[in-house]
Structure formats: structure tokens, C-alpha cells
TIDOBA-996668 format. One line per 3 residues: for each residue z, x, y of C-alpha. Coordinates in Angstrom, 3 decimals. Layout:
BEGIN
Z,X,Y  ...
//
This chain:
BEGIN
-163.954,-153.712,169.183  -163.855,-156.674,166.783  -166.282,-159.480,167.460
-164.773,-162.703,168.773  -166.502,-165.879,167.655  -166.750,-169.603,168.251
-168.168,-172.205,165.863  -169.779,-175.156,167.633  -169.673,-178.322,165.542
-170.665,-181.889,166.282  -169.305,-185.333,165.581  -172.861,-186.280,164.601
-176.413,-185.038,164.910  -178.105,-185.094,168.330  -174.853,-185.035,170.282
-175.984,-182.006,172.280  -174.542,-179.054,170.348  -177.476,-176.826,171.246
-177.491,-177.928,174.874  -173.805,-177.132,175.353  -174.106,-173.939,173.293
-176.930,-172.713,175.511  -174.865,-173.444,178.632  -171.986,-171.399,177.209
-174.251,-168.509,176.225  -176.012,-168.385,179.588  -172.736,-168.421,181.480
-171.358,-165.537,179.415  -174.622,-163.596,179.555  -174.820,-164.003,183.336
-171.253,-162.724,183.625  -172.289,-159.554,181.801  -170.681,-160.180,178.422
-172.121,-158.967,175.123  -173.132,-162.197,173.356  -175.063,-163.305,170.297
-176.190,-166.663,168.947  -176.388,-167.620,165.288  -177.606,-170.862,163.728
-177.246,-170.233,159.985  -179.726,-172.939,159.001  -182.138,-174.927,161.121
-184.318,-177.876,160.122  -186.877,-179.952,161.969  -189.899,-178.077,163.306
-192.477,-179.263,165.826  -196.012,-177.946,166.081  -198.789,-178.690,168.516
-202.320,-178.818,167.150  -203.461,-175.316,166.269  -200.090,-173.773,167.168
-197.384,-172.192,165.083  -194.399,-174.463,164.293  -191.374,-174.110,166.552
-187.732,-174.999,166.068  -186.339,-176.251,169.368  -182.687,-175.472,168.659
-183.439,-171.905,167.613  -185.686,-171.346,170.626  -183.045,-172.629,173.048
-180.337,-170.401,171.620  -182.559,-167.322,171.578  -183.681,-167.963,175.154
-180.072,-168.364,176.294  -179.256,-164.812,175.194  -182.630,-163.523,176.409
-183.432,-162.662,172.814  -186.627,-164.417,171.760  -187.569,-161.268,169.843
-184.428,-161.848,167.744  -185.401,-165.360,166.650  -185.261,-164.404,162.964
-181.694,-163.209,163.493  -180.677,-166.227,165.566  -181.970,-168.646,162.913
-182.883,-166.755,159.736  -183.229,-169.850,157.535  -185.586,-172.417,159.057
-187.097,-175.460,157.368  -189.672,-177.978,158.542  -188.466,-181.482,157.670
-186.107,-183.161,160.145  -183.439,-183.879,157.536  -180.276,-182.066,156.459
-181.096,-178.394,155.767  -180.331,-178.481,152.042  -182.758,-181.400,151.651
-185.370,-179.847,153.938  -185.262,-176.714,151.791  -185.737,-178.720,148.591
-188.767,-180.479,150.082  -190.346,-177.029,150.417  -189.392,-175.996,146.893
-186.757,-173.662,148.300  -182.994,-173.461,148.613  -180.686,-172.347,151.392
-179.477,-168.858,150.450  -175.671,-168.770,150.382  -175.528,-164.985,150.638
-177.729,-165.018,153.738  -175.308,-167.363,155.486  -172.738,-164.547,155.431
-175.047,-161.559,155.844  -176.744,-163.236,158.794  -173.361,-163.617,160.441
-172.373,-160.021,159.723  -175.546,-158.687,161.347  -174.340,-160.157,164.627
-170.646,-159.327,164.344  -171.558,-155.662,163.966  -173.562,-155.696,167.210
-171.985,-158.013,169.798  -168.532,-158.667,171.205  -168.863,-162.466,171.340
-170.780,-164.584,168.842  -171.484,-168.299,169.159  -172.303,-169.955,165.835
-173.888,-173.390,165.948  -173.686,-175.657,162.936  -176.202,-178.286,161.829
-175.407,-181.978,162.187  -171.778,-183.071,161.998  -168.827,-181.051,160.734
-169.124,-182.337,157.156  -172.923,-182.293,157.039  -174.247,-180.061,154.234
-175.789,-176.719,155.106  -176.703,-175.812,151.538  -176.292,-177.133,148.012
-172.790,-175.659,147.963  -171.448,-175.474,151.536  -171.091,-177.727,154.555
-170.286,-176.797,158.149  -166.552,-177.062,157.549  -166.738,-174.800,154.492
-168.367,-171.929,156.360  -166.054,-172.495,159.326  -163.073,-172.002,157.030
-164.675,-168.926,155.470  -165.518,-167.288,158.783  -162.283,-168.201,160.543
-163.587,-168.728,164.063  -162.144,-171.441,166.315  -164.155,-174.664,166.332
-165.468,-176.351,169.461  -166.338,-180.000,168.832  -169.182,-181.587,170.789
-169.040,-185.380,170.955  -171.055,-188.096,172.649  -169.402,-189.275,175.831
-170.228,-192.945,175.218  -168.832,-195.897,173.326  -167.776,-195.030,169.773
-166.768,-191.471,170.536  -163.051,-192.074,170.043  -163.455,-192.864,166.354
-166.093,-190.172,165.751  -164.075,-187.520,167.583  -160.756,-188.360,165.947
-162.300,-188.334,162.474  -163.904,-184.940,163.137  -160.681,-183.478,164.525
-158.750,-184.774,161.512  -161.305,-183.336,159.088  -161.111,-179.956,160.827
-157.337,-179.788,161.031  -156.880,-180.973,157.442  -158.867,-177.896,156.390
-156.748,-175.594,158.527  -159.401,-175.005,161.173  -158.384,-174.059,164.694
-159.881,-176.641,167.044  -160.442,-174.958,170.402  -161.221,-178.261,172.078
-163.585,-181.177,172.464  -166.425,-181.448,174.967  -167.881,-184.862,175.748
-171.614,-184.652,176.348  -174.130,-187.148,177.693  -177.314,-186.614,175.655
-180.278,-188.982,175.903  -179.180,-192.376,174.661  -175.854,-192.435,176.473
-176.370,-194.995,179.217  -174.943,-194.441,182.679  -173.933,-198.115,182.498
-171.757,-197.566,179.407  -168.445,-199.198,180.417  -166.428,-196.740,178.304
-167.624,-193.613,180.137  -164.886,-193.543,182.804  -162.133,-193.835,180.189
-163.113,-191.975,177.023  -161.900,-188.553,178.121  -158.498,-189.866,179.168
-158.104,-191.966,176.033  -159.175,-189.168,173.699  -156.737,-186.748,175.341
-153.935,-189.257,174.763  -154.874,-189.835,171.123  -155.212,-186.222,169.982
-153.325,-182.950,170.200  -156.351,-180.785,171.043  -157.691,-180.058,174.533
-160.406,-182.364,175.840  -162.180,-179.777,177.954  -164.437,-181.970,180.049
-167.534,-184.107,180.248  -171.020,-182.683,180.728  -173.435,-184.969,182.522
-177.061,-185.437,181.512  -179.135,-182.530,182.806  -176.132,-180.513,183.994
-176.878,-176.789,184.201  -173.418,-175.472,185.015  -170.983,-174.120,185.835
-169.098,-175.433,182.843  -165.958,-177.525,183.411  -163.954,-175.052,181.294
-163.730,-171.231,180.948  -165.844,-170.576,177.825  -164.693,-167.014,177.172
-161.169,-168.225,176.399  -162.439,-170.277,173.446  -163.636,-167.265,171.419
-161.327,-165.489,168.986  -161.270,-163.094,166.045  -162.454,-164.518,162.734
-162.112,-163.531,159.074  -164.250,-160.657,157.720  -166.744,-161.770,155.066
//
């Protein structure tokens, strides 16, 4: 059976891509589905004194599929500086390996029925010296789920991201509004952004996820996954 995939992109960094991705993965895993998680490149490590460095995004994704032993498959290219991955790699005298972007994906598609791929930063943020999130999304052919902040400013950010995706021929599965730290409960736009975004775009606005929400999701995640393009 061919693997069905979903590429999770953001309108910006720190909008909650990993948080929403982990919710999706846990819900599918709990329902008994064969799932994998892949973050092609990951930057920004944290290390306690005397401890090995950890990458929070990679750890969350691996934990969501109960696959901490597969961390090197979940995030095979990890860099320490909390900057865009191509720059983080340069700061270490390294480069993001283009070929590993594809081979890392193929390792999963040969083993699971559903694969969630999480990008880094926003849709047009660079992953390597040659590719950004949109480039690999086009190459791999999976539908794109856009995660956006629920607060003020999200209409512009979301519409720009949707336009960038559709201009490149990407299938946008929908938009999820998320409330990461920094989105105030007193934000006067919160009650209206979902309705306004749905009116202004032709893609589904799937729901809003509140701060600290652990599920169930306000949308059926399995329906978002679809067949991609072999690489």
C-alpha cells in the first residue's frame, strides 16, 4: 500500500507546527494507524549542564509516534544554533545534505502507511542552500496543512502563505489556527479570525486549537493525508 503523507507548514516560526503535528500523530497512533514523523532538518538545540543536547521539536515528534529510538530517522539532520537550518549548518562548518532530504523521506514511505512531514519555519523559509519548505513540498507532492497563529495579524500571514502555496501548485489541505504562547486571551481579533479567514480564502479553515489543548482535534486528521510523488 502506498504511503499517504501530509506536509505541515507554518505562516511563521513558533506558530505551533510541532504542537499540532504531535496532536495529529497521537490521535492517529491511538486509533491504531501506521504512522511516521519526519522533520527533514531541525535547528535549535538545548542542553542542561553536563547533559547531551536535545532538540525539542524532534523529541516531541518521536514521542508522539512512540519512537524515541528512531530519533535519527525522525530528524536526521540536526543543528545547534536557533537560526534557519541552512545558516545553523554553516555555523558548524557543515551544509544541509540535499540528497538526505529525499532519502530520509523514502526511509519512512517504505515502512509506514501515513507520514507526517514537518517543515522548519514558514513555508518559504530555507531548509538548505538550495531548497526551501515550498520546494520540497512541490517535489514530494503531499498536501500541505498550514498552521497559523490565531491572533491579530493572522489574516495577512495566512493569506500570503496560502497564495505562495497555491501559486506553486501545492494542494492546501486546510488551515489550523493555533494559540501558542504569546497569543493573548484578550486579543480582540480571536473571536473573528476564523470566520474572516474562511470568507477570504478558498481553502478549509479547519478549526482553532486553544493553548494547552490535548485533543480530540476539531477536524478528522486522517482525511488530510494523500499520496505524494515518488522521489
